[in-house]
C-alpha positions in Angstrom: 0.0 0.0 0.0 2.7 2.5 0.9 4.8 1.6 -2.2 1.8 2.2 -4.5 1.0 5.6 -2.8 4.6 6.8 -3.0 4.8 5.8 -6.6 1.8 7.8 -7.5 3.2 10.9 -5.6 6.5 10.5 -7.5 4.7 10.2 -10.9 2.5 13.3 -10.3 5.6 15.4 -9.5 7.4 14.6 -12.8 8.5 17.6 -14.8 7.6 20.2 -12.1 9.1 21.2 -8.7 8.0 19.3 -5.7 5.3 21.2 -3.8 5.2 21.4 0.0 2.3 19.1 0.2 4.0 16.4 -1.9 7.1 16.8 0.2 5.2 16.5 3.4 3.3 13.4 2.1 6.6 11.8 1.1 8.0 12.4 4.6 4.9 11.0 6.2 5.1 7.8 4.1 8.7 7.5 4.9 7.9 7.8 8.5 5.1 5.2 8.1 7.5 2.8 6.4 10.0 3.2 9.2 7.3 2.7 11.8 6.2 -0.5 10.0 9.7 -1.9 10.0 10.0 -1.0 13.7 6.9 -2.9 14.5 8.1 -5.9 12.5 11.4 -6.0 14.2 9.8 -5.7 17.6 8.2 -9.1 17.0 11.8 -10.5 17.4 11.7 -9.7 21.2 9.2 -12.5 22.1 10.9 -14.8 19.6 14.1 -14.4 21.5 12.7 -15.6 24.8 12.7 -19.3 24.0 16.3 -19.5 22.9 17.5 -17.5 25.9 15.4 -19.6 28.3 16.7 -22.9 26.8 20.3 -21.7 26.9 20.1 -20.6 30.5 18.5 -24.0 31.4 21.3 -25.9 29.7 23.8 -23.9 31.8 22.3 -25.5 34.9 23.7 -28.9 33.5 26.8 -28.2 35.5 28.2 -31.7 35.3 28.3 -31.3 31.5 29.3 -27.7 31.1 31.5 -27.4 34.2 29.6 -24.2 34.9 30.0 -22.6 38.4 26.7 -23.0 40.1 26.4 -19.3 40.9 26.5 -18.7 37.2 23.7 -21.1 36.6 21.6 -19.4 39.2 22.3 -16.0 37.7 21.3 -17.3 34.3 18.0 -18.7 35.5 17.3 -15.4 37.3 18.1 -13.5 34.1 15.4 -15.5 32.3 12.9 -14.7 35.0 13.8 -11.0 34.7 13.0 -11.1 31.0 9.7 -12.9 31.7 8.9 -10.2 34.3 10.0 -7.4 32.1 7.8 -8.4 29.1 4.4 -8.0 30.9 5.7 -4.9 32.8 6.5 -3.2 29.5 3.2 -4.3 27.9 1.0 -3.1 30.7 2.9 0.2 30.9 2.6 0.8 27.2 -1.1 0.2 27.3 -1.6 2.7 30.1 0.6 5.3 28.3 -1.2 4.9 25.0 -3.5 7.9 25.4 -1.0 10.1 27.3 1.8 12.5 26.3 4.4 9.9 27.3 3.9 7.0 24.9 7.1 4.9 25.6 7.9 2.6 28.5 11.5 4.0 28.4 10.1 7.5 29.0 8.9 6.4 32.4 12.3 6.9 34.1 11.6 4.9 37.3 10.1 1.9 35.6 13.0 1.9 33.1 15.5 2.0 36.0 13.7 -0.8 37.9 13.7 -3.0 34.7 17.4 -2.4 34.3 18.1 -3.4 37.9 16.2 -6.6 37.3 18.6 -7.4 34.5 21.7 -6.0 36.2 21.7 -7.9 39.5 21.6 -11.5 38.0 24.3 -10.4 35.5 26.5 -9.2 38.4 25.9 -12.4 40.3 27.1 -14.4 37.2 30.2 -12.4 36.8 31.1 -12.5 40.5 30.7 -16.3 40.6 32.7 -16.8 37.5 35.5 -14.5 38.6 35.8 -16.4 41.9 35.8 -19.8 40.2 38.5 -18.6 37.7 40.7 -17.1 40.3 40.5 -20.0 42.6 41.2 -22.6 39.8 44.1 -20.6 38.3 45.8 -20.4 41.7 45.3 -24.0 42.5 42.8 -23.4 45.4 39.5 -25.1 46.0 36.4 -23.3 44.7 34.6 -21.2 47.3 31.1 -22.4 48.3 29.6 -19.4 46.4 30.5 -21.1 43.2 30.0 -24.8 44.3 26.5 -24.4 45.8 23.3 -22.8 44.7 22.3 -21.2 48.0 24.6 -18.1 48.1 23.7 -16.8 44.7 20.0 -17.7 45.2 19.8 -15.8 48.5 21.5 -12.8 47.0 19.1 -12.6 44.0 16.0 -13.2 46.2 16.9 -10.5 48.6 17.8 -8.1 45.8 14.5 -8.8 44.0 12.6 -8.2 47.2 14.3 -4.8 47.6 13.5 -3.9 44.0 9.8 -4.9 44.6 9.7 -2.6 47.6 11.4 0.2 45.7 8.9 -0.2 42.8 5.9 -0.1 45.2 7.3 3.0 46.8 7.8 4.8 43.5 4.2 3.8 42.4 2.7 5.1 45.6 4.7 8.3 45.7 4.0 9.0 42.0 0.2 8.9 42.4 -1.6 10.2 39.3 1.7 11.6 38.0 3.5 8.2 38.2 4.8 8.4 34.5 6.8 11.6 35.2 8.5 10.4 38.4 12.2 10.2 38.3 14.0 7.0 39.3 14.9 7.1 43.0 13.0 10.4 43.1 16.0 12.1 41.5 18.0 11.7 44.7 21.0 10.2 42.9 21.0 12.7 40.1 24.3 14.7 40.3 24.5 18.4 39.6 24.9 19.3 35.9 25.9 23.0 35.8 26.9 23.0 32.2 23.6 21.5 30.9 20.1 23.1 30.6 17.0 21.3 31.9 15.8 20.9 28.3 19.0 19.1 27.3 18.0 16.2 29.5 14.2 16.2 28.9 13.2 12.8 27.7 16.7 11.3 28.4 17.5 8.6 31.0 18.5 10.0 34.3 21.9 9.3 35.9 20.3 6.6 38.2 19.0 4.8 35.0 22.3 5.1 33.1 24.0 3.5 36.1 22.6 0.0 35.8 23.1 0.2 32.0 26.8 0.8 32.3 27.3 -1.7 35.2 25.8 -4.3 32.9 28.1 -3.4 30.1 31.2 -3.6 32.4 29.9 -7.0 33.8 29.3 -8.2 30.2 32.9 -7.4 29.2 34.2 -9.1 32.4 31.9 -12.1 31.8 33.4 -12.7 28.4 36.9 -12.3 29.8 36.1 -14.8 32.5 34.7 -17.3 29.9 38.0 -17.3 27.9 40.1 -17.6 31.1 37.8 -20.5 32.2 38.3 -22.1 28.9 42.0 -21.9 29.0 42.3 -23.0 32.7 40.2 -26.1 32.1 41.2 -26.9 28.5 37.5 -26.6 27.3 37.5 -24.8 24.1 33.7 -24.6 24.1 33.7 -21.8 26.7 36.0 -19.7 24.5 33.8 -20.3 21.5 30.7 -19.3 23.5 32.4 -16.1 24.5 32.9 -15.2 20.8 29.3 -16.0 20.0 28.2 -13.3 22.4 29.2 -10.7 19.8 25.6 -9.9 18.8 24.9 -9.0 22.4 27.7 -6.5 22.4 26.1 -4.9 19.3 22.8 -4.8 21.1 24.4 -3.0 24.0 25.9 -0.4 21.5 22.4 0.1 19.9 20.9 0.6 23.4 23.5 3.2 24.4 23.3 5.1 21.1 19.5 5.0 21.3 19.5 6.5 24.7 21.9 9.2 23.7 19.4 10.1 20.9 16.6 10.1 23.6 15.2 7.0 22.0 14.0 9.0 18.9 16.2 7.2 16.4 13.9 4.6 14.8 16.8 2.9 13.0 18.5 2.0 16.3 15.2 0.9 17.7 14.8 -1.4 14.8 18.3 -2.8 15.1 18.1 -3.6 18.8 15.6 -6.5 18.6 17.5 -7.9 15.6 20.7 -8.0 17.6 18.9 -9.5 20.6 17.5 -12.3 18.5 20.7 -13.0 16.7 22.5 -13.1 20.2 19.9 -15.4 21.6 20.3 -17.9 18.8 24.1 -17.7 18.5 24.6 -18.2 22.3 22.2 -21.1 22.2 24.2 -22.7 19.4 27.4 -22.1 21.4 25.9 -23.7 24.5 24.8 -26.7 22.4 28.4 -26.9 20.9 29.8 -26.9 24.4 27.5 -29.7 25.5 28.5 -31.7 22.4 32.2 -31.2 23.2 31.7 -32.3 26.8 29.4 -35.2 26.1 32.0 -37.8 25.5 34.3 -36.6 28.3 31.9 -36.6 31.3 32.7 -40.1 32.4 36.4 -39.4 32.2 36.5 -36.4 34.5 33.5 -37.1 36.8 35.9 -36.8 39.8 37.2 -33.5 38.6 33.7 -32.1 38.2 32.6 -33.4 41.6 35.7 -32.0 43.4 35.2 -28.6 41.6 31.5 -28.2 41.8 30.3 -30.7 44.3 28.6 -29.4 47.5 30.6 -30.0 50.7 29.7 -33.1 52.7 30.1 -31.7 56.1 29.1 -28.6 58.0 32.7 -27.9 59.3 33.7 -27.1 55.6 30.7 -24.8 55.3 31.5 -22.9 58.5 35.1 -22.6 57.6 34.4 -21.1 54.2 33.7 -17.4 54.8 34.1 -16.2 51.3 31.3 -13.9 50.1 29.6 -14.0 46.8 30.6 -10.6 45.7 34.2 -9.4 45.3 33.8 -6.0 47.1 36.8 -4.4 45.4 35.5 -5.4 41.9 31.9 -4.4 42.7 33.0 -1.0 44.0 35.2 -0.4 41.0 32.5 -1.4 38.7 30.0 1.0 40.3 32.5 3.9 40.3 33.4 3.4 36.7 29.7 3.1 35.7 29.1 6.3 37.6 31.8 8.2 35.7 30.4 6.8 32.3 26.8 7.6 33.3 27.8 11.2 34.1 29.6 11.5 30.8 26.5 10.1 29.1 24.4 12.9 30.5 26.8 15.4 28.9 27.0 13.6 25.6 23.1 13.4 25.2 22.7 17.0 23.9 25.3 16.4 21.2 23.4 13.4 19.8 19.8 14.5 20.3 
């Protein structure tokens, strides 16, 4: 339909200068075509859920993948976060349909909470992987936070309860003006003396940028941990899996550039679900390749797997292991670096939008 209409407009304008009306019509049709492509690509979001869920489930096969159990817990929590985010976005979009704010991303506090739901299991995965890699490379036994499911599970459950409370408080405090409420009430927003208020209108706040950047930093460290784990254990599948995460890196770039454009760039909006879908499929393929590589070797190194990932058999060992789930130094450095990048993102926004 759009192609026929645009052809008629082009034919009627042959041999004479384009009028303002025809130019406007062409622009409207171009916008309609872009919107149609955006709606089509958005269908890839739900199509990505099944590959992600299957991949994360396969990671729980720790005896096959030699995957630290804290990583397996984080991967399952990540799937739950996605399943929670989908209805959250859908309900919010339906409530914003008739208002001036038509995008879920424009609701700053909901956007921030959704990012926290994703960032926390991501950080749990990275922390567990880093502990496992460091211990194995130094010839030390793995800490209980990587050998048992309980530490990571407790961290995620308590974090999600805190997020639920924070979400309830935001909703109650927002009242009828809930779409315009800033994340954390704007309490974390640093001073920006060189920016006008209009420069940041419609852009993510500092508190929303923060979990975005922590996830990106954790993502880079996760890939690094995978390659080190692969080298330490002699399992090439983990290195291959790290390389197959490349589409996810492109998805992150699309998100950051989109937010810098205040999410008004339709091309970036169209590319993001494409990269997400490609990433979900490629990492699922990588996980299956890892399982295939390990399938014939499980019986040979069952003792190794049990000694590395098996739960302790006595309470004395549990009491003697005081290692926490999170590396405090890494976590603090991650937050500080993310804060600097978030502050820089606020100042870059006017240049892009």
